N, C-alpha and C positions, 0 to 999 in steps of 0.2 A: 138714476138720474146721475149724470157725471159729477165728480166732485171738483169743488172751487179750490184751486190749490193755492190762493191767496188768501182765501179766508183760513184753510188749513194751517197755513203757515204763520198767520197772526195769531190763531188759538196756540199753536205750539209755542210762541215768543211770548204771549200772555202768559202762558203756563210758567215757562222759566222765568220769567219776570216776577211772577209773584212768588215762586220758590226764593230768589234773591232778596225779594222785599222782606219774607218772612226770616229770613237769614238775618238780615239787618235788624229787624225786631226781635230776634233770639239774642243778639250781641247787645242790644240796648236794654232787653228784659234782664240780661245776667249783669251789667252794670247796676242797674236798678236795684236787683235783688242783692248785690255786695253793699251799695249803699244803704238800701233799707236794713239789713242785716247790722250794720255799725250803728245805725239810728236807734234801732230797737235796743240793742245792746247798751247803748249810753242812756236811754230812759228807763232800762231795768235798772242799772245801776243807781240813778238818781233815786227811784222809788226806793231802793232798798236803804240807801243812805238815810232819807226822810223817816223811813219807818224807824230804823235805828235811833235816831234822832227822836223820834216821837216815844218810843219804850225808855229810853233812857232819862227821859223827863228833863234834859237838860236845854237850857236855851240857847240859840244860835243867833248868830250875827247875820243879818243880811249878805249874800253871796258867799258864806262859809259853805253851804251844800250846794254841789253841782246841781243844777236844774236841767232835766232832758230838754231837747230841741221838740219844744211842741208848735201847735200850729201856727204858722205866721212868721217863723223864725226862717231865716236864711237857709239852713241846710234842711228844713222842713220843704221848703219851697221849691229847692233844688231838685230834692227826691221826686216830689209831686210831678214837676216837668219832665223828669224822666218818664215817670209812669203815664203821662199824658201821651209823651211821645210814642211809647210802646202802643198805647191804644190806636193812636193814630196811623203808625206804619202797618198795624196789623188791619185795620179797615182798609187802608190802600191795596193791601195784598188781596184781601177778599174781594175786591171790585175786579181786580185784574184776572183772580182766579176764576170769578164767575164770568168775565167777559171771555175767558177761555173755553169754558163749557158751552156758553151760547154759539159763538165762533165755531166750535167743533161741530155742532150739531147743524148749523146754516151750511157748513161746508159740504157735509153728506146728505144734508136734506132728511134727516132723522133725529129721534132723541138720541143725544150723546152718551148713552151708555149701555154698549153692546159688547165690550170686553173689559179686561181688567184694568187697563190703563184708565179709561173712562169712568170705570167704577170707582178706583181709587181716588181720581180727581174730584169725583161727587162724594164722595165719604170724606174725604179731608177738608172739602169746602164746607159741607154740612157742620162737623164738628169745629170748624173754626167760627163759623157763624153763631153757632149755638153757644160756644164759649164767649164770644165776643158780648154776647147779650148778657151773659150771666155774669161774666169778670167784669164788671163795671165799678164796684166798689173799690176805693182804694186799698182795703185791708186784703181784696182779694188778687189783687195785681201779681203778688208774688207766685202765684200759682203758674204765670205763663210759661216761664221756662221748663217746667216739667210736662207741659201739655205741648209746647211747640216742639220739642225732640221728637217724639213719635211720628208727629204729623209730618215733620221734613223728612224723617227717616222713609216713611211711607212714599212722598211724594216723590224722594229720590229714586226710589226702587221703582216706582211706577214710571217715571219719567225717562229712566234709562233703561234697565231690563224688560220692562212689560210695554214702551211706547210702540205702536203701530200707526202706520198711516192711515189717515181719515179715508173712511169708505164704506160701502154697504156691509150689513150684518149678515150672518148665515141665515138660511131661510126659517130653520127653527125660531128665531128671536123677530121674524117680521110678524109681529103680532100686536095688538093694541094693548096687551097686558104687559109689554116691555116696562112702558114709562110709570104704569100704575104700579107693578111689583116692585120694580128695583127703586123707584122713588122713596116709598115706604119704608123699604127695607134699609136703604141708605140713610135715610132720617133716623131710623131706629138705631142704627150702627153707629151713626155721630153722637147720639145722646149716651149710649152704650160707652162710648169712649171715653166720655168726660165723665161718667160716673165710676168707671173702672179707675181712672187716675186719681179722682177724688179719694177712692176707698183706699189705694195704694198710699196716697200722702196722709191719709187719717191714722194707718198704721205706724208710720214713720213718726207723726206727732204723738200718738199715744205713747212710743217709747221715749220720746223727748218732750214732756207738757210744756205748753208754753210758759215762758217766765221761769222754767228749771231746767233750762239746756244745760249742757255739759260735754266737753270734750271737742272734737273736732266734728262728729256728727250733728252736734247739738248747734256748732256754730253754721253748720249748712242749712238745717231746717228752721234756724230763728226767725226768719222773715215770712215763714209760713202762717196762716191763720190758726185759731185754735183747733183742737181735735172735732169738737162739737158742730163748728162750722163746717168744716170739710166732709163729717157725717151726713150733715143735713143736705149738703151740695149733693153727693152721692146717691142718697135715698131719694131726693126729689127727681133728681135726673132718671133714676131708675123707675120711679112710677110712671113716669111718661115713655120710656124706653120698653117696657114689658107688653102695655098695650098696642103699641106702634109696631114694634118689631114682630108681636103676635099676628097682628094684622097681616103685614107682609108675609109670613109664613103661610097663613089661609089663603091670601090671592095667590101665592105660588102655587098652591095646591088646585087651585080652580085653574090656572093656565095649565098646569100639569094634566089635568083631565082633557082640557081642550086641545093640547098638543100631542098627548100621548096615549089617552082612553084611560087614565087612572088617575086619582087624587093623591095617591100616595104609594111609592114603588121601594122606600128604605135605600134610595140612591144615595151616595156618600155624602153629598151637599146638603140633600133635604134631612138626611139623619143629623148632622153636625147643625144645622140651623136650627133644628127641633131641640138639641141638646144644649145649644146657647141660649134659646129662649126659657128651657127648664131651669137652668143655672140661675138666671135673672130673676124667674118667678120665685125659686128659692132662696134668693137673696132678699127679696122683698118679705117674704114669709119669715125668715130667720130674724131679720131685722125687727120684726114686729112682736116678736117671741122672746121673752126675757132670757130663758135658758139658753137660747141659740144665738143671743146677740153678740157674743164675741166672736163668733165663726162668721158671721155675716159679711164682714169686708173680704174675708178670704174667699168665700163663695161669690162675691162680686168681680173680684180679680180673677178667678178662674173663669167666669163668663166672659171677660174680655180676652183672656187667653184661649179660649175656645172659638171667638171669634175669628181672632186673627188666623188661627189653626184653619179655620174654615176657608179663610179668604186666600190663603196662601198653598199651603200643603194639599187641601182637597182640590182646588182648581188646576195647581200645578203639576201635582204629582199623582193622584190616584186617577183612575179612569172609571168615567161614569156619564151619565146624561147630559152632565153640566160641562164635560170636558172644553167644549168650545167656548167656553168664557174667555179664553185668552186668544182667541182668533178674531180678526177683523173681518174676513169675508172668506 
């Protein structure tokens, strides 16, 4: 069917607008992060001074010991408003990015994930949607800058270097397996990205425990949640990512049998997808094994690196049966 150029135009416009909204959200998130760092530092000083007073056993006159800006004070309300603004901006960006995906599909009369530009748009959209549902508590909002930066890099690269005009897909992709396989793999990849970023922040937090930050690195990491919280987010996300991504790999094998007459052929993309799944499964095993628990976050980050390597290098550099992933028609 002919491409609807108007819908294709509004799809691209929605994508670019969502990107701008996310950038604005990142700027507000950075301001929130800095304000939150200052607030946490003041709270920590206040707690330590009260502890010292308690240990010395000396009395104090009301007002002698600085009190941290607790709930309900003007500084705390100002920081909370910034956090709420971040959430609102990112939800607006999500709506626009979702509209971009829908309009792209309507413009070409097909499911809109037949090339790398569309795949990156879907993965980043799902990553942001999953994160928006997870990062709702006030103590988790400091994670946004760390997650938004890789998402924006992916969106910028996809929207500039990989963008192709809306159109039909190559014959090999004209299958009912396309929306099933790619949707599930993309959903798994979105969860994997959240899990990998959480493990990275967990390692940072381990080196600078909450309340014991020191130096310039400590100032940067001060607003982040505690190491245990970050570890739980990474683990719970991975418990979903492993079965979902694994199901996507299995469905890809079924599609391969239908298209090429074999379930598995060790094609570069098939191989790296399997390696990625193995790494995330190994992370879950290591996380549950006391002797391997220290290595678990590193394995999780290796899984994220393998997924990104598979996304770019395998699709764009190596030659294989999946080389058409960067093409539109």
